[in-house]
C-alpha positions in Angstrom: 0.1 0.1 -0.1 1.5 3.4 -0.8 1.6 6.2 1.5 1.6 9.9 1.0 3.7 13.0 2.3 1.4 15.9 3.8 2.0 18.9 2.1 1.8 20.9 6.1 4.7 18.8 7.9 6.0 16.3 5.4 4.9 13.4 7.7 4.6 10.3 5.7 0.8 8.6 6.0 -0.9 5.6 5.7 -2.7 5.7 2.3 -6.2 5.6 4.3 -5.6 8.2 6.2 -7.2 11.6 4.8 -5.8 13.8 7.7 -2.4 13.8 8.5 -1.4 12.0 11.9 0.9 14.6 12.5 -0.8 18.0 12.2 -4.4 17.0 11.2 -4.0 18.9 7.8 -6.0 17.6 4.8 -4.9 14.8 2.0 -4.4 16.7 -1.2 -5.7 16.3 -4.6 -2.6 15.0 -5.9 -2.0 12.1 -3.4 -6.1 11.2 -4.3 -6.8 7.7 -5.5 -6.0 5.4 -2.8 -8.6 2.7 -1.7 -9.8 5.3 1.1 -10.3 8.9 0.1 -9.2 12.2 0.4 -10.3 15.3 0.7 -10.9 16.9 -2.7 -11.3 20.4 -3.3 -13.9 20.7 -6.2 -16.1 23.8 -7.6 -19.4 23.0 -10.1 -17.4 22.3 -12.7 -15.5 19.4 -11.5 -12.3 21.7 -11.9 -9.9 21.5 -8.8 -9.9 25.5 -6.0 -6.0 26.5 -6.4 -7.0 29.7 -3.8 -5.2 28.1 -0.6 -5.1 30.3 2.5 -2.5 30.9 5.3 -3.6 31.1 8.6 -3.1 34.3 10.3 -2.6 32.7 13.7 0.2 30.2 13.1 0.7 30.9 8.9 -0.2 27.2 8.2 -0.7 27.4 4.4 -4.8 25.7 4.4 -6.7 24.6 1.3 -9.5 26.7 0.2 -12.0 24.7 0.6 -11.2 24.2 5.2 -12.3 27.2 6.4 -10.5 26.0 9.9 -6.9 25.7 10.0 -5.7 22.3 10.2 -2.8 22.9 11.9 -4.4 25.4 15.1 -8.2 25.7 14.4 -8.7 28.8 13.8 -11.1 29.6 11.2 -10.4 31.3 8.2 -13.3 34.2 8.9 -13.0 34.9 12.1 -8.8 35.8 11.7 -7.4 33.6 14.9 -10.4 32.8 17.0 -10.5 29.0 17.3 -14.3 27.8 17.2 -15.3 24.3 18.9 -17.0 21.7 17.3 -20.8 22.0 17.5 -23.6 20.4 16.4 -27.3 20.9 15.8 -30.3 19.3 18.1 -27.9 18.7 20.7 -26.0 16.2 19.3 -23.0 16.0 21.1 -19.9 13.2 20.8 -19.7 10.8 23.4 -16.0 10.8 25.0 -15.2 6.8 24.8 -12.9 5.5 27.4 -10.8 3.0 28.6 -13.9 0.8 30.1 -15.6 1.5 26.1 -14.2 -1.5 24.4 -16.0 -2.0 21.9 -16.1 -1.3 18.4 -20.2 0.1 17.8 -21.1 0.0 13.6 -24.2 0.4 11.9 -24.8 -0.5 8.3 -27.7 1.2 6.4 -28.3 1.3 2.9 -31.3 -0.1 0.2 -32.2 -3.7 -0.1 -29.7 -5.3 -2.5 -26.7 -4.1 -1.7 -25.0 -6.3 0.1 -24.7 -5.0 3.8 -25.4 -8.4 5.3 -22.1 -9.6 3.0 -20.7 -7.3 4.2 -21.3 -7.4 7.8 -20.5 -11.1 7.7 -17.1 -10.1 6.3 -16.2 -7.5 8.8 -17.3 -10.0 11.6 -15.1 -12.5 10.0 -17.4 -15.2 9.9 -21.0 -16.0 8.8 -23.9 -14.3 11.0 -26.3 -12.4 9.0 -28.4 -14.4 6.5 -27.1 -12.7 2.6 -28.8 -14.0 -0.6 -29.2 -12.5 -3.9 -32.7 -11.0 -3.4 -35.2 -8.0 -4.7 -36.8 -7.9 -1.6 -34.9 -7.5 2.2 -33.4 -10.3 3.3 -33.4 -8.4 6.4 -36.2 -7.4 7.7 -35.6 -6.6 11.2 -32.5 -5.4 12.8 -30.1 -7.8 13.4 -26.9 -7.8 15.6 -23.6 -9.7 14.9 -20.3 -10.1 17.3 -17.2 -10.8 17.3 -13.8 -10.5 18.7 -10.8 -7.7 17.1 -7.9 -7.2 18.6 -8.8 -7.7 22.1 -12.1 -5.1 21.2 -15.6 -6.2 21.0 -16.7 -5.3 17.0 -21.0 -5.0 17.6 -22.7 -4.6 14.0 -25.7 -4.2 13.6 -27.2 -4.6 10.3 -30.9 -2.5 9.6 -33.7 -3.5 6.6 -34.1 -2.0 3.8 -35.7 1.4 4.7 -38.0 1.6 2.0 -39.0 -2.0 1.4 -43.0 -2.0 0.3 -43.7 -4.7 2.9 -42.7 -2.1 5.9 -45.2 -0.6 7.7 -44.0 3.2 9.0 -45.0 1.1 12.7 -42.2 -1.5 11.8 -39.7 0.4 10.2 -39.8 3.0 14.0 -39.5 0.1 15.6 -36.7 -1.2 14.3 -34.5 2.0 14.6 -35.4 2.3 17.9 -34.1 -1.3 18.4 -31.1 -0.8 16.5 -30.1 2.8 19.1 -30.9 -0.1 22.0 -28.6 -2.2 20.3 -25.8 -0.4 19.5 -26.2 2.6 22.8 -24.2 4.6 23.6 -23.7 5.0 20.4 -22.1 4.3 17.0 -18.5 4.8 16.1 -19.2 4.5 12.7 -22.7 5.1 10.3 -21.9 2.9 7.3 -23.6 3.9 4.6 -23.2 0.3 1.8 -23.5 1.1 -2.2 -23.3 -0.9 -4.8 -21.0 -0.1 -7.5 -23.2 0.7 -10.7 -25.9 3.3 -9.9 -26.8 5.4 -6.8 -30.7 5.7 -6.4 -33.4 8.4 -4.8 -33.9 5.8 -2.2 -30.0 5.7 -1.1 -29.8 9.5 -1.3 -33.3 9.7 0.9 -31.6 7.2 3.4 -28.5 9.4 4.6 -31.8 12.2 4.4 -33.7 10.9 6.7 -30.4 9.5 9.2 -29.0 12.9 9.2 -32.3 14.6 9.8 -32.9 12.7 12.8 -29.7 11.6 13.9 -28.4 15.4 13.8 -25.9 16.7 11.0 -22.9 15.4 13.4 -24.0 12.2 12.1 -21.8 12.3 8.7 -18.7 12.9 11.0 -19.0 9.5 12.1 -20.2 7.9 8.2 -18.1 6.1 5.9 -19.7 5.0 2.4 -18.5 1.5 1.4 -18.7 0.2 -2.4 -19.6 -3.2 -3.0 -19.0 -4.7 -6.2 -15.2 -3.4 -6.0 -14.6 -7.1 -8.4 -16.4 -4.6 -11.3 -14.1 -2.2 -10.8 -11.2 -4.3 -11.5 -12.4 -5.7 -14.4 -12.4 -2.4 -15.9 -9.3 -1.9 -14.8 -11.0 1.4 -12.7 -9.7 2.1 -9.1 -12.4 3.6 -6.7 -10.8 6.7 -6.2 -11.2 7.0 -10.1 -14.9 6.0 -9.8 -15.8 8.1 -7.6 -15.0 11.2 -9.7 -18.0 9.8 -12.2 -20.7 9.5 -9.5 -23.7 11.5 -9.7 -24.1 14.7 -8.0 -25.8 13.9 -5.0 -23.5 11.1 -4.1 -20.7 13.7 -4.3 -22.3 15.8 -1.9 -22.6 12.6 -0.1 -18.6 12.2 0.1 -17.6 15.6 0.6 -20.0 15.5 3.9 -18.4 12.8 5.1 -14.9 13.8 4.4 -14.8 11.8 1.5 -13.9 8.4 3.8 -14.8 6.1 1.1 -13.8 2.2 0.7 -14.4 -0.3 -2.1 -15.2 -3.8 -1.0 -15.1 -7.0 -2.8 -17.8 -9.7 -0.4 -16.2 -12.8 -2.9 -12.9 -11.8 -1.5 -11.3 -14.4 0.5 -7.3 -14.7 1.9 -5.4 -12.4 2.0 -7.2 -10.1 -0.4 -10.4 -10.2 2.0 -7.6 -9.7 5.0 -6.4 -6.5 3.6 -9.7 -4.8 2.8 -11.4 -5.5 6.3 -7.8 -4.6 7.6 -8.8 -0.9 5.7 -11.5 -0.6 7.0 -11.3 -0.9 10.5 -8.1 1.3 10.2 -10.4 3.9 8.5 -13.1 3.8 11.3 -10.2 4.3 13.6 -9.1 7.3 12.4 -12.5 8.4 11.7 -12.5 8.2 15.8 -9.6 9.8 16.3 -10.4 12.9 13.9 -13.3 12.9 16.0 -11.3 13.5 19.5 -11.5 9.4 20.1 -15.6 9.4 20.3 -18.2 7.9 19.1 -22.0 9.2 17.7 -24.9 10.2 20.5 -27.9 12.4 20.4 -30.5 12.6 23.1 -32.0 9.1 21.6 -29.2 7.2 22.5 -28.7 9.1 25.9 -32.2 8.2 27.0 -31.4 4.4 25.5 -27.8 4.3 27.4 -29.5 5.5 31.0 -32.3 3.0 30.1 -29.6 0.5 29.8 -28.1 1.3 32.9 -30.7 1.7 34.8 -31.9 -2.0 34.0 -28.8 -3.8 34.1 -28.6 -2.4 37.9 -31.6 -3.8 38.1 -30.3 -6.9 36.4 -27.6 -7.2 38.8 -28.9 -6.9 41.8 -31.9 -9.4 41.0 -28.7 -12.2 39.9 -26.9 -10.9 43.2 -30.3 -11.8 44.9 -30.7 -15.4 42.9 -27.3 -16.1 43.5 -27.0 -16.1 47.5 -30.6 -18.0 47.3 -28.5 -20.8 45.0 -25.4 -20.9 48.0 -28.3 -21.1 50.4 -29.9 -24.6 48.2 -26.5 -25.3 47.7 -25.7 -25.7 51.9 -28.5 -27.2 52.6 -28.0 -30.0 50.7 -25.1 -30.8 50.8 -25.6 -30.4 54.6 -28.4 -33.0 54.1 -26.2 -35.5 52.2 -23.8 -35.8 54.4 -25.7 -35.5 57.9 -27.1 -38.6 58.2 -23.6 -40.8 58.0 -22.4 -37.8 60.2 -24.9 -38.7 62.5 -24.3 -42.4 62.2 -20.0 -41.9 63.2 -21.2 -39.2 65.9 -23.5 -41.9 67.8 -20.9 -44.8 67.3 -18.1 -42.5 69.0 -20.3 -41.5 72.2 -21.2 -45.1 72.4 -17.1 -46.1 72.4 -16.4 -42.8 74.7 -19.0 -44.0 77.0 -17.6 -48.1 77.2 -14.2 -46.4 78.0 -15.5 -44.8 80.8 -17.7 -47.8 82.0 -16.2 -50.1 84.9 -17.3 -53.4 82.8 -13.7 -52.8 81.5 -11.7 -55.6 83.2 -8.2 -55.5 81.2 -5.6 -53.2 79.6 -6.4 -55.5 76.1 -9.8 -54.4 75.9 -9.3 -50.7 76.7 -6.0 -50.3 74.6 -9.2 -52.2 71.7 -11.8 -49.3 72.2 -9.2 -46.4 72.4 -8.3 -47.9 68.6 -11.7 -47.8 67.4 -12.2 -44.2 69.2 -9.4 -43.4 67.3 -10.8 -44.8 64.1 -14.0 -43.4 64.3 -12.5 -39.8 65.0 -10.7 -40.0 61.6 -13.4 -41.3 60.1 -15.9 -38.8 61.2 -13.4 -36.3 60.0 -12.6 -37.4 57.1 -16.6 -36.6 56.7 -16.4 -33.3 58.0 -13.3 -32.7 55.1 -15.2 -33.6 52.2 -18.2 -32.4 53.4 -16.4 -28.7 53.9 -14.5 -29.3 50.4 -17.9 -30.5 48.6 -19.2 -27.1 50.1 -16.4 -24.9 48.9 -16.7 -25.7 45.5 -20.6 -25.8 44.5 -20.4 -22.3 46.4 -17.0 -21.5 44.3 -18.4 -23.0 40.9 -21.6 -21.4 41.8 -20.3 -17.5 42.3 -18.3 -17.9 39.4 -20.8 -18.6 37.1 -22.6 -15.6 38.4 -19.8 -13.7 38.2 -19.1 -14.1 34.5 -23.2 -13.1 34.2 -22.7 -10.5 36.1 -19.8 -8.6 34.3 -20.7 -5.6 32.7 -20.0 -7.2 29.2 -22.6 -10.2 30.0 -25.3 -7.9 31.6 -25.4 -5.4 28.1 -25.4 -8.1 25.9 -28.3 -10.0 27.6 -30.3 -6.3 27.5 -29.1 -6.4 23.9 -30.4 -9.5 22.9 -33.5 -8.6 24.8 -34.0 -5.6 22.6 -33.0 -7.5 19.3 -35.5 -10.4 20.2 -38.3 -7.6 21.2 -38.6 -8.9 24.7 -37.9 -8.0 28.4 -37.8 -4.7 30.6 -35.3 -3.0 28.6 -37.2 -3.2 25.3 -40.0 -2.5 26.8 -38.6 1.0 28.2 -37.2 1.6 25.0 -40.6 1.7 23.2 -41.9 3.2 26.3 -39.8 5.6 26.8 -39.0 6.8 23.5 -42.6 6.7 22.4 -42.7 10.7 22.0 -38.9 10.7 19.9 -40.8 7.7 17.5 -43.8 9.5 16.7 -40.7 12.7 15.7 -39.0 9.6 14.2 -42.4 8.9 11.6 -43.0 12.2 10.6 -39.0 12.7 9.6 -38.8 8.7 8.0 -41.8 9.0 6.4 
């Protein structure tokens, strides 16, 4: 894979970065055309603008399309007054701390673009049902999970939003389920488009997502083109291809920072490994550009609040269940050994009484009784030891089982399963608590 040299600081960057890793300046037009998109600057006629500007604060030379300095973030118009990143509808970035050990991805797009096949490739195994079909194979939001470099990958495959078989209420419910399964927010919203034609349905899909989730969602969006093999047959790179796409798709690409990548979902071996690696590098780069954050909005905040509340309730319920299980184990083990211990205790007491009896005539008889008493004591001690060992082992096994159930990851997974399967209190909370937002969602989507 090729690298590109930053015009600002001369740092050699990986081909998939669209901003310099060091000074954050945008990838130049001359470096444009690798597997990932660089930031292009075009006027309405398609030619490049050459009027770069020098930042009055730090003297960094910026591209004409950027109104913020790539180094100090001062604005071109305001001279040297930095501005903070803002977004509409109270949408904010949710910091991803050390405890956020997930990569959450949402796949959107129309039916037939290969969302499910893409999801399977990104997961590294077949999870989503993928067929060549004119109608949506994915009728409901489906979640798949895998591990990648120590992090859990959570991918939600959404149904085609504009399939005629889906009612407004059904689509609204699926969007709310998607929110519940990717709370506290997705790191990447991936628009899956097939090489060939860009339809009005796909344009509307992006519009409705942006209308609902807020303009800030495009900062977390990647356009993924499937059928990369079609480009190979015509000796065309994805960089060359995007220069020929319709203006409405160019607008979407521009809005999401020209982050795009091409996929061949039939690729195997190293070819598939490389494209998957490139995708996750792009996600990582995008998250770094966003301050190491996932996307969130008011819906996600409410969903996360409901999720945490239900996790606390579930943890408390499991704690109580664990104590009941431990009490049950104690009673069962005690009952199991009690009869034998009572028998040994009774035999030992009789031997002790015989030793105290005046009927013993010889030292040999006394010595024999003492020997029997010693053996009885050993037997009783062994039984008590076996009882204590079995009790400890069963208690530990129970505690370990509940410990696994009560981890943050397990509790969250259980609640997400409930949402996906449309059951449980968390799902009820989402459908009830987001009812007002759901009505707004219906208005926006249809």
